[in-house]
N, C-alpha and C positions, 0 to 999 in steps of 0.2 A: 833576437827580435820576433814575434811572431808572425806568420803569414796570412795574409787576408786572401781568402778563397771563397767562391760562390758554392753554395751548398749543392748545388745541382750541376755543377761542371764535372764533366766525365773525362777520366783521365786513363790512359792505357794501362796503368799498371800502378801498384802502392809506391813503388821505387820513385816514379815520378814525383809523388808529394814529398818524399824525403829529399831527393835533389832539390826541390823549390826550397826547401825550409834550409837547406845548408848553402844556397847560392848566394854570390857575392852581391855587394849592394853597388857596385859600379862596373861598366863595361858589359858587353852584351847588348841584346835588343831591349827596347825599352817597352814596358807594360803600359805606358801611357797613352795619351792621344795618338789616332792613327796618323800615318805620314801625310804630308801635305796633299798629295794627289787624292788620297781617300776622302780627305777633309773637303777638297774642291768638288770632287763628284758626288760624295755623300753614298758611294757604292760600297756594299759590303765584300765585292769580289776581289779589290786590291789587296785587302789585307790578308785573305786567303791564298792570294796568287804569289806574292813576294815571299822569298826564302827567309827563314828565321833570322838569320844575321843580316838582313839588308835594311831594317828599319834605322838603323844609326843608334849611336849611344848618348845622343844628346838630350833626346826626351826622356822623360820620366813620369811615372806615376803618382798621384798625390800621395801615396805612402813610400815612395821611392824605391819600388821594387822592380827588380829587373827578372827576366825569364832567361834560362838558359837554353841554348840552341836544341833544336828538334834533333831526335835522334833518328836512325834508319826507320824505325816504324811509320814514320810519315812521310815515306817516299813512294813514288808509284813504282809498280814493279811486280814480278811474279817471283816470289820467294828471293832467292840470292840474285836473279836477273833484274837489276834496277838501274838502267842506263841514264846517264844524266839528260841525253836527249829527249827522253819522255817526260821529264820533271816540268816541261812547260805546260803540260796537261793536268798537272796537279793543283786545279783550281775548281772552286764551286761552278764556274761557268761550264767547263768542260764537263765535270760531273753532271750538270743538268743538262747538256747537251746529248751525253751516251745515255741518260735514264730517259730523256725525251724520246730518243728513238726506239729504246725497249719499250716504253708505253704505247708509241706510236704502232709498233709492230704488234703488240699485245691487242690494241684496240682494232687494228686493222683484221687480225686474225680471227679473235675471239668475238667482236661485237660487229665486223664487218662481213668477212666472208661467211661465216657461220650462217648469219642472219640472211644472207643473200641467196644461199644454196638450198636454203629450208624446202622451197618448192621443188627444186631439181632432185635432191636426195629423197624426197617424198616419192617422186614420181619413178626414180631409179630403182628404189629398193622398197617400193610398195609399203610406205609407212603412213600412218595417220598422223594428223596434227597434234595429239597429246603426245605421242611417241616422239615426235620432231622436239617438243617441248621439254620431255624428259632429257632428250640429248642436250639441248641447251642449259637445262639446270645441273647437268653433272658437273658443269663449271663450278657453280656455286656450292654443290655439295663437297667438292674435293677442298674447296677453300675453306669451309667450314670445318672439316676435319683437321686441317693443317693450320688454321689461324693462331690458335691459342700457343701451340708448341712455336710456331715460327715467331711471333710477334714476343713472346716472352723470354726465349732463350736467344733470338736474333736481335733483340732490343740491347742486351748487355753483350752481345758478341761482335764479331766483325762483321758489320753490316755489308759492305761490297762483296764479300765472299757469298754471304746468302743470296745477295741479288743475282751475283752472276750464275751460281749454280742453279737458281729458280729460272733463269732466262734459257738455260741449256735444257732443263726439263720440259719448259714450254715448247722449245723447238722441237723436242721429241715428240711432244704431243701433236704437233701439225702433222709430222711424218706419218704418225699412226693413223691420222684421221684421213689421209689420202691413200692409206693402203687398200681399202676395198675396191677402189678402180683397177688396181693392177692384181687383185685375186678373184676377180669375177669374170665369167665369159663376156665378150665385146656386146655391148647394148647395139641391138639392130632391129628394125621395125621394117618388115618386108613390104614391098610396094604393093602387091595384090591386097594384102590387109589394110594398108594404108589408104588405098584408092577404090576399095571395094565398092562396087555399085548394084543397083537393082538387077535381077535375073542371074547374077554372078552365083557361081557355084561355091556356096558357103560351107564351111564346116566351123564347128566351136574350136577355139584354141585348148579349150580343157580337155578334148580327146586326145591329146598327144603331149599334154603337160606331165612332166614326171616330178614328183614331190612338190613341196610347198614353195612359196615365195622367197625372197631374199630378204625379209624384215629381219631376220636374225642378226644382220650385220649391223644392226642399231647399238648392239653391244660393243661392237669394236668403234663406234663413233662415241659411245658413251666414254671407252676407255681413253680414247684422245682427249676427249674434253675433260675428262679426270685429270690427265697429266696437264693441259692447259691450265687448269684451276691450281693444282700444286706448284706448278712453276711460277703462276703470276703472284701467288700469295704475298711474298716478301716486297713485291713491287710497290704496293700503294700502302704499306705498312712501314717497313723498314727505309724504303726508298724516300717517302715523305720526311720521316724523323731525322734520316741523314741529311738531307737538304736543310731542315730547319734547324740542326745543331751547328750547321758551317756558315750559316749566313746571318746578318743582322735580323732581329725578329721583326723591325717595321719592314723588311724586304722579304721576309719569308712567305708572305701571301702572294707577292708577285712571282717568286720562283715556283711555289706550288701552284699557282695559276698557270705559269707557262707548261710546267710537267703535265698537269691536268688536261690542258688544251691538246698538246701532242696525243694524249689518249683519246681525245674527242674528235680530232682530225684524223685519228688512224680509222675508226669505223666509216668514217666520210669516205677516205680513201678506198676502204674495203669494199663499200658499196659501188662505188665507180668502178674499180679494177674488176670487182665480181660480176656486174652487169656487163663490162666488154668481154670477160673470159665466157659467160653465157651465151653470148652470140657465136660461140665456136662450138662445135659439135663434140660432144665429150669424148668420142672415139677420134682423136684428131689425125689419125693415120687411114681413116676410112672415108670414103665419099658417101653423101646422101642426099636424096632430094628433098628431104623436109627441110622446113624453114623455122625460125624460132618460135612463130607464130602457130605451129602445129602444137596440139596438145601432148603429142607424145615426144617433142623436143626434150632432150637433155643436154645442157650446155656443158663446158669442159670445167665443171664445179672444183676439180682437184687440183689444178693449176696453181692457184692462189695459195694453197697450203704448202706445196713443196717450195714455192718461191719465199714465202714467209718464214718458213721453217729453216731454210738456209741462211737467210739474213739473220734470224735470231742467233743461231749459232756463232755467227761472226762477232755480233755486238756484244755477245757475252764476254769475249776475251779481254777487252780494255775494261770492263766493270769490274772482272775479278783482278784485276791490277792496281785498285785503288786502296789505299791505306785505310786503317781504323778510323783516324780522324784526319781531317786537312790540316795543313799548316797555318796556325791563327785562329783556329776554331775555338779554343778556351777563351778568347777574347769576347766572342759573342755570346756565349752561354753565360759568361760571368755578367754580361751587361743586363741580362733579361730581368724584367720584374714579373714576379709571379701573379697570375689573375686566377688560380685553382679556387674552385668552388669551395667555401669554408663550411666544414660540418660541424653541426652544434656541439657534437661530443668532442670534437678537437682532435678525432683520431685522425684526420689528413696528415697531421705532423709527422706520423710514421714513415711517410714516404718521402721525408726531406733527409733521412738516414741514408748517407752514401753507400752503405752496405745492403740496404733494402733492395731486395729484388736480385740479388746475387745467387740465389740458391732455389731449388724447387719448392721448397717447404715455405717460402714466402708468397708463392703463387696463390693460395687460398685466401691470404689475408688481403693480397694485392685485389683478387676480384672482389671479395667484400668491399674494399674502399672505395672500388668502381661502382657496384651497385648501390652503395649509399650516396652516391652522387646524384640526386635527381635531374640537374640540368643535363649531366652527360646521359641518362637513362633516356630521357624524353627526346634528346638529339638523335640518339639511336634509333626511336622509334619513328620519328620525323623522316630520318633518311630510309628506313625500310619502306614506309609507305611511297617515297619518291621512287625507290628502287623497284618496287612492283610494277609500278607504271613503265619505267624506263626499260626494264627488262622485257616486260611483255609487248610493248609496242616496238622496241628495236627488233625482237625475233619476228613479229608477224606484221610490223608496219609495211613492208614492200607487199606482202600478200593482200593486206587491205587495199593497197591503191591499185593493185593489180585487179582486184575483184569489183572495185567500186567503178573504175574508169575503163575497163576492158584494156587493160594493157598487158603487155607480154611481161615475162618474168623479168628479163634484162631492163625493159623499159622503167618497170617498178622501181627496181632497185637503183637505177641511175636518177630518177626524180627523188627518191628519198636519200640518196647521197648529197644531192644537190641542197636539200633542206638542212641536214645534218653539218654540213662544212660551216656555212656562216652563223647559224643558229646555236649549234651545240659548241662549236669551237670558239666562236665569238663570246657567248654567254659565259663560258669557263674562265677564259682570259679576264674578261671585264669584271667579272665578281672579284677576282683577287686583286684587280687594279683599284676596284671602289674602296674595298677595305683599306687597303695602303694609302690612297689618295686622302680618304676621309679620317685616317687613323681611329678606326671605330674600335671602341672596347668590346667586350664579351657580350654584355646585353645589347648594345647597339648593333651588333652582328647578327644576333639571333633575331631581333626585331627586323632587320631587313630582308633577312629569309621569309620571315611570314608575309611580307608585303609582296616579295617575287611569287610566292604561292599563290596568294590572293589573284593576282594579275593572271597567273596561268589557269586558274580556277574558271575565271570569267571567258578566256579565249575557248576553253575547251567544250563550250556549247556548241562549236563548230560541228560537233557530231550529231546534232539534231538533224543536220542537212545530210541527206543521202541520195545516192543516185539509183533510180528503179533498174531492176533487173532487165537485160534484153530479152524480149519474149523468145521463149523456147519451145517449140511445139511439142507436146505431149508432156512437157515437165512444169513451165509456168504459164502456158497458153496453150489453147484447144488448137488443134489442126483447122485450117480454113477451109479445106476440101472434105467432101463426105458428110456424115452426120457429125453432129455437135458432141465433141468429147465429154466426158463427165468432168466435174471440177477435179482439179488435180490436189493430192494430198501435199502437205508441206515438205515431206521428205520420204523417199521409197526405202523401207526396210529390207526387201528382198527382191530377187531377180524378177519374179512373176510377176508381182504389182507392176514393175516400170516396163516389162516387156507388153504387158496388156495396155499399158498407157500409151505406148509408142507406137503400136500397130494398129492402124485404122485402113479404110478401104483402099486409100490410093497407094499403100506400100503392102498390102496383105499378101500379095504374090512375090514378093521380092526375096522372101526368106532371110530377112535381116537377123543378125544376132547383137546382143547388147553389149558383149565382151568388147567390141570393137567401137571404142569412142573415137570419132573423128568430125567434129562439128563444121558444119557448112552454113554459111549465110545465104538465105533464099533472096531473089530479088524483090520478094515481098517485105523484107526487113525482119522477117522471122527467122530465128536460128532452128537448126534441124541436128538431130543427134548424129546423123552419120549421111553420108551421100545416098545411102541406101535408103533410109528412112525418109529422106525427101524424095524418094522416087527417082533418083537421077539414073539414067541408062548410057550416058556417054560423056567423055571429056571432049570440051568445044576447043579449047585453046588453054595455053598458060599465059599470064600477064608479065610481060617482060620486066616492069618496074619492081613488082614485087615478087614475083616466081610463084605466086598463087594460081591454081588451077581453077578453070571456069567449067562447071557441069553443065550440061543441057538435058533436056528431054525429062525434067524433074516434074513430075507428076502432082506432087504435092504443093508445089510453089504456085499459088493461084492468087488472084486478088489484084488489087493495085500495087505495081512495081515501083520502086524507088530508083533503081538503076537496071539497066541492061534491058533484056527482054522476058517476057513471061515463060516460066520454066526454067529457069537457069539459077544457078546457085555459086557462090564463091567460095573456096576452101578456107576454113578457118572461122574464128567466131565474128559476129558482127561488131562493127565499133560502136561505141557508146554515145549516144545523143545528149548526154549529161554535160551541162557547161558550168557545173559548180566547181571545176578543179582548180581554177585561180584562186577562188576565194577561200577554199577548202585548205590549200597549200599555204595562203597568206596567214590564216588563223592559227595553222598547224606550227607555222614558223614562230608565232609569237608563244604558243606553248612550250615549244622546245627551247626558245630562248631564255625564258623566265624560269623554266625549270633548272637548266643548267646555270642560270645567272647566280643561284644561291649554293649551288655544290661547295664551291671553294669557300665562300664564307662560312658555310655549316662546319666544313673541315676544320677551318681556323678556329673557329668558336670551340670544337671538340678538343683540339690541342690546347687552347687556353684554359680551360676549365677544369683540366686535371693537372696534377703535380707534374713536373719536368720528368721525374724518374718513371713515369708511368704512361708516357706519351705513345711509346711503340706498343705497349701492351693494351693501353687503353684504345687504340685505332684497331688492333687485332679483335677485341671484344666488340667494337662496335662493327666492324666487318662481319662478325659471326651472327650479330643480331640482325644486321641490314640483308644478308644473305639467307639465314634461316626464314625470316619474316616476309622478305620480299624478292632478293633475287632467284631462290629455289622454286616457291610456288607460284612467282609471276608468269614465267613462260608457260608452266603447266596449266594454270587456271586459264590464262589467255586462249591457249591450244584448245583447252574443252569447250570454252565458250565459242570460238570458232567452229569447232565441229558440230554444235548444237545448232549453229545457222547453216550447216550444210544442207544443200537441196538433192544433189545428186552425188551418190557414191560411186567409186569405182568397183567393179565386180571381178574378184580374182578367183574364178571358178569356185564360187561359194563362200569364198572369204571377202570380207570388205577390206578394200585397199584405201588409196587417197581419195579426196574429195574432188570431183569436177567443177560443181558449180555451187555458188553461195548465195544465201538470202541477203541482200545488201542490207535492207532496211533493219533486220534482225542483228546483222553484224554491228551496224553504226549505233542501234539503241544500246546492246550489250556494251559496247565500248565506252559510250557516255555514261552509262551508270557506274561502271568501274571508275572511270576517271573522276567523277564528281564524288564518289565515296572516299577515295584515296587521297584526292587533294583536301577536302575538307578535313581528314583525320590529320594530314601533315600540317596544315594551318593550326589546329587545337594543339597539337604536340609542341610546335614551336611557341605557341603564346604561354603554356605551361612553362617549358623550359625557361621562358624569359622572366616569368614570375618568380620562380623558386630559386632563380640564380642569387647566389650571397657572395661578393666578392671579397678579398681579404681588406682588413682595414687600410693597410699602406697602399692599397693599389689606387690609382687615381680614378676618380667616378666620372670625370668628364669624357665624352667620347672624342672630344677633339685632342686629348693628351696623349703624347707618345707611348709607347709601350717600353721605351728603352730611356735610362737616364745617363747623362755624361758624368764626368768626374766634377759633381757639384759638392757642396760642403757635406762633408760626413757626418755632421752633427744632425743633419735632418733626416738620415737614414736610419732604420731600426738595423740593430746588430744582435745576431743570434748569441746565445750563451757559448761559452769555451768548451767544445768538446773534450773527452778525455785524452784524445791524441796529442792535445796542445795546438791544434790548428784552429784560429779564430775564423769563423764562417761569418760572411756578410752578405746579404742576398743582392746588393748593389755595388760590389767590389768591381773595378773595372780591371781585367786582365789586359 
């Protein structure tokens, strides 16, 4: 009797097919309807968690077929070590749990800690914003290099092993990223330089400076990020398809949504923890009188990478122990109805061959099939536009808040984390739930994504609102004492022009140097480059509440005073009088929510519009496009835009260092233009993908129909021709 099999069902070996053909017609577990418990709950987890012989022999499939018991290849374990006690973890739910922990750590480290410490490592290692953007992009560069290889061979290989080793490499990358802290001299800013005032004996730091700065350490950071990218490559290609293969396709969006929600909550945790660590001095064994508000403060940026790397090492162990297929996975693969885009020349049928994609010679044909799929291509382009904005804003979002609202680095990272937790995480989970709840078909999913992009486009006009810069004497505003200073340029290209602008009558005899940037806020509400440039001659006292020093005898601080007495100044930047922060964060919440609301639906549409045999490879190709066109150029482009809006550069003995002060209006305008451009492109790409999509003739056209069919009348379902090996292939056969 011929055996009914699904064309896309994946088996661990050809021998398993032969065993199925020779299996008896009675006894053994049934291939028919699921157990009563599963029928009541409707959950795909029960089938995956029960042992192959526990289903009972009373049920039967419409064809009366039985499946022989699973072999040791479907047991949890590491080689010959497969104890019975750990088989309770051999279920889709536990796979989801461990993959969620891995994606949480990946998000926390790469998209959380990295973005949080950008300002700190720029300051600690004398980096510019575009160099920090290049560090962030190294992750995507590594992913592009590895994606095709990992997704193609990992798609037909042992996915959990690929995933486990990837997590180990990612852990190594975290340890490498923290390495510069331990290989550089301790970071210290001496007290005389920190508090130098007028009439103090001053010498330039450049006279005793040996060699260049520490910007060459950016290559170590790039190596750490490269290892991060290599290790995380299998997670969002093979991890997604491994989940999709082992659960009912109706529940796959929910599982994938939970998986991606963990990846979104991870960065949020990274921002919050990173903000906490930045309040701790980077040299934790040394005492300092500096506070986090001081522009020379560098927090303990490296702590999170050590902890995250150690956690990743631990979570890789259980992932490596999972089998190639979970028990009962064939049942869900066989139930699935194909929604793959139909090519006019019929070449998509090539992918239905069970042997297709098993060798490297099939890779060119596989790539060609994906390139001929217009729905897949435009979904990739839409993903690239979204990735550009996400990568750019996640990297420099905290810096944007820090500049606009005069926040410290830790405060900005904490506020950004508060935004990402409910907006990003909630939007990701809700997107997967909506697809499952409404049983949306492929075209309906794409239209839903387009609507989400339109809502976020309207909300992004919040960037029309910006906060004015705090007036800074000699930079954005003239000194109020002495003769009127000439109009200040937009930015200073060299040390001499800045020195001339900062030196006026009230501080001309102070001998101030521009290498020491230590801003103070005068009682007149104007910020000054340093106590020396404000003409301060003494320290009056130190505030107990904040630990900030109060200077007196400041000859440049004149006019109406907003606090204290005339001629006094407070260490640190002036607080912002801008009250737009609540409105800005509210609309930014909407932008983040609707951007991530379409992430899981777009991923689900990608999985459905390609043949089952190309799912892993299709995700790999999509990630290559997304990273090449979005993830890599995004941080670099945004970093360059932010550099353009810089008003005041650090001078490292003739070499340009990091930026001290940004032009808030220019920063907002550039961000708005980029946001509108990429959101409009994303909407257009989703629209074209929806128009060009061609579902298969047997695929249900109503968006309310399920993607799975039960054991209905076999005469209503199309049956494919008998292949040469004598196995009847039926796309709707239920195993």
